[in-house]
Structures are given as structure tokens and as C-alpha cells.
N, C-alpha and C positions, 0 to 999 in steps of 0.2 A: 788469734789466738798467738801475743806471742810473750815471752816472759825472758827477760835478764837472765846470763847467764849465774848458776849458782845461786836460783832463786827457786824454789817452789812452783811446778805447773798450778798447782792448786790453791795454794794458799797465800804464795807470793813469799813467801819467809824465806831468809837466809838458809843452806844448806848445809851444812858441814862438809857431807860430801859432793863436789858440783854436779858430777854426773851421775848421782843415783835419780836428778829428775821431781821427783817427792820424798816429801820430807817425813819421820817417821810417824808421826800426829797425819797426818794423812792417812797414809798406810793403813794404819790401826783402825781409822775410819771405814776405811774400803772393805774391809772384810765382812762376809755374808753374816747377819744375823739368822737367819730361818734356818732352821735343819734342814740340809737336800738331804735326797739321796746319793750314795756313794758312786752308782752308779750311771744313772741316769742328768745327775745334775738338778734333778725336779723337787718340791719340796714334801718333806717326809716323815716319817714317826720317830726313825732313830737314825744319827747321822754314820752307822759302821754297819747297817744292815741295808739289804734290797729294798725298796718299796713295791707294795703290792701289783704297779706297773709291770716294771723289772722280773717277777715273778713269775706274773704270765705273759710276757713277750719281751723280753728284753734284748737290749741292743746289741748288736755285732762287737762293741767298745768294751775292753774291760774295767774301764773305769773313766769317770768324768773327773776335770781338776779346772774350777774354775775363781777367778781374783774376786768377783761380786756380781750381783744380778746388775742384768742392763739396766745400769738408773744413772742419774747423775751423783757426782761428775765423772765419773771413769765414761760414760758415753759421750759426752762430749770432746774428752780424748780419742778416742777411737776414731770418731767422725774426724776429726779433723787431720786424723794420720789417714785416712783411706782416701778425704775427697779435695783436700786445701795441702794436698802437699808438705804433711807435719812431718819427714821424716825421722828427723832431731828426738820425736816422741817415742821412736822405735826401742830406744835403750832403757827409756826410763821400765817403757810397759812390760817389756822383757823382763826386767827384774822384779815388779811387779808380780808376773807371773813363774818368777825364779821361784819366790818364796813362797807362795801359794802348793807348788810342786814342791818342795822340799818340806814344809809342813806336811802333806797328804804322804811321806813318806815315813816322818815320824809317827802320822796318828793312824797312819791306816793301813801300814806295811806296802806300801804302791811297789810294784815290780820297775826295776831300773831299767828305763831305755835304754837299748844298744842304736837306736838311731829315730832321729827328729825328722820330720817332713813337714811339709808347709801344703796349703791348702791352693792349686795350680790354679791360676786364672787364664783365661783364653789371651791367646796370640795378641788377637786384634784391640782385646781390653788391657790385657798391658802393654801394650803401644802406645793407647790413650793415658794412659795413668802414667806411665813412667815406671812405674814398681810394681813388685809384688808387696805389700805389706805384712800377710804372712810370713814370706821369705826373710823381710828383715825383724820381724820378730828371733823367728829360728836362729840367725846365724850367733847374736849374742849367746844366747842360751845353749846351743852346742858347745860354743868355748866355755862357757862357767860349768857345765855339766861333762864337759870329757865325753860328748859324744859324737856320733857321724852323722851330717846335715846334707845329703845332693840335694842341691837346690832344683836337679830336675831328676827326682828320684820319681814322681806322677807326671800327667801333663794331661791336660784335657784339652784334647781332642777334639771336638765339639763345640758349638758355641751357643750357648742356653740362656734363657730369655733370665734376665733377673732375679735372684730368689725370694728378696723380702716384697717382692708386689706381686705373690703368689701364693694359693691356699697350700697347705701342707697337702693334701693329695696331689694335687699339679705340682707341687716341688719335687716330687719321688719322681712323678714322670718326668720333668723336665731334666732330671738327672742322670736319667739311665744310659749307658754306654759313653757318658762323655770325659771319663778317664780311662787314660791308660797307664800301669805299670812300665816303667825306661828301666831298672835294675833290678835284681835278685834279693829277695829278702827272708827264703826260705831259714825258719830258723829264729829270729828275731824278734827281741821285745820291740814294738813303735810305738811313738809317741806323734798325732797328727794335732801341728797348734793351728790356730786361728784364732780372729779378733772375739767373733761373738759368734755363739749356739743357738737357733732361735727352735724350732720344729727339732734339729740334728740331721735333717737328709741329707744332708753334703758329706758330713764326717762318717753318718752311717753306709752311705755308698762308696764312700771312701776304704772306710774299714772292712768291708766287705771283700773290694778286690785286693784288699792288701792279704786279707786269712784264708784266702782262695789259693794263690800264691805262694803261699805255706809260710807267711808271719804265725812268730809263736802268741805272739798278744798283740793289743792293741788298745793304746789309752787316747783318752781326746784332752786336751789343754788347749782352754782360752781361755780370753781373759773377761767376758759378761758369759751369762747362761741368762736365757731371759727366762724369766720363770713363769 
């Protein structure tokens, strides 16, 4: 998947600002059309009230922000970023996430994050891929939002099986004690940045670790939420 500089990654039309990567028409088309719970990001009856699932068993994070459901064309761009060395896509995708976060701040009174953190890869997987796609999303986001972004805030200390190959129950067990916090977070409002949230097992494990370490609140920002 290649595109000429200055063309939209999706419709291939010229961009007014080449670094945007995705034109305004395609950006509007990516906006989620289903009403989703502001906390878990799953389909719900009201966009500003927790759904029944969250009332009964709330996730550890405070709010979830997603650009769109996991579906084409955004899913194709994410796959290209992760598995085809499409690092040039990180900035355009981070911009889409920035727009979603700013919209959530206006409409949901989202707490401003003091720090954003990436979902860490195990050292072996990071070496094979050559980069952490979550970290590539965090860097421009932190610069635009004016917040801290320590790339080594979280570390994956145990190699785990690939999450998308496991059931929801096995995902939770797979991640137990898999992460370690490397710096103090007491009193900070933190946002975890990931590409796709499916069952939420990974971000839930990270959220619990951050909250147990004294974080004031945790949000989850992702490009796609599997509905």
C-alpha cells in the first residue's frame, strides 16, 4: 500500500496539507455512526451515560476514546502500520486519534491527560518488528497535546502469546503479571494509547497496574474499537 506524497491514503485525492495523510472528507467518513458507551466503547443506548455492562462491572479505566469501529478502511491502514513497516502512517493515524480526543474533550468533558503511555511490546517481538507502533502514535500526540510521553514508562517483562489468537478468558490469564511500571505516576491523569481494543484485556491489565501505583485516573485512546 503506497501513496504519493500529498495524496490522501484512502481516496488518493490531493491534500491541502500533505502531512495530514487523510483528507477531511475521509476523516468525516471514519466517524463512528453507532451510539457507544463513553466508558467501554461498546454499543449503548446513550452516548453520555454508562451502559448496563459498565454499571454492573465497570472497566478499570475512566473513559475510552476511539476513532472508529474496527472495519475497513481504517483497519487496513492499521495492519499496514503494524505488519508492513508502514511507519509513515503513524503521524496521519495519530492525527485522527487527536481529532477524536479533542472531540471527546468538548462533548464529554474528558479529563486532560498529564501523561500518555504506549502499550509495550516484549523485547523479542520489538526486535523482530523493529519498532513499537503504539509508541509511534504516542510521540506526535504528546507533542500536539503538550503532555509527557516517556517511551519506557511500561515494560512487558514476560513474553505472552499473541492476543488475537486467544479467547477472552485466555487473554486475561495470558497477561497476568506481564507488565511492570518503570516510573512514578502518583496523582497523574494517564492515557493509554493502542491501535485496536478488542476485549480490552491488555488495556485493563495496564489500567489496573497504573491505578494500583497511584495514578489519579486512566483513559484509553485507540484507533479502533471492536464492536
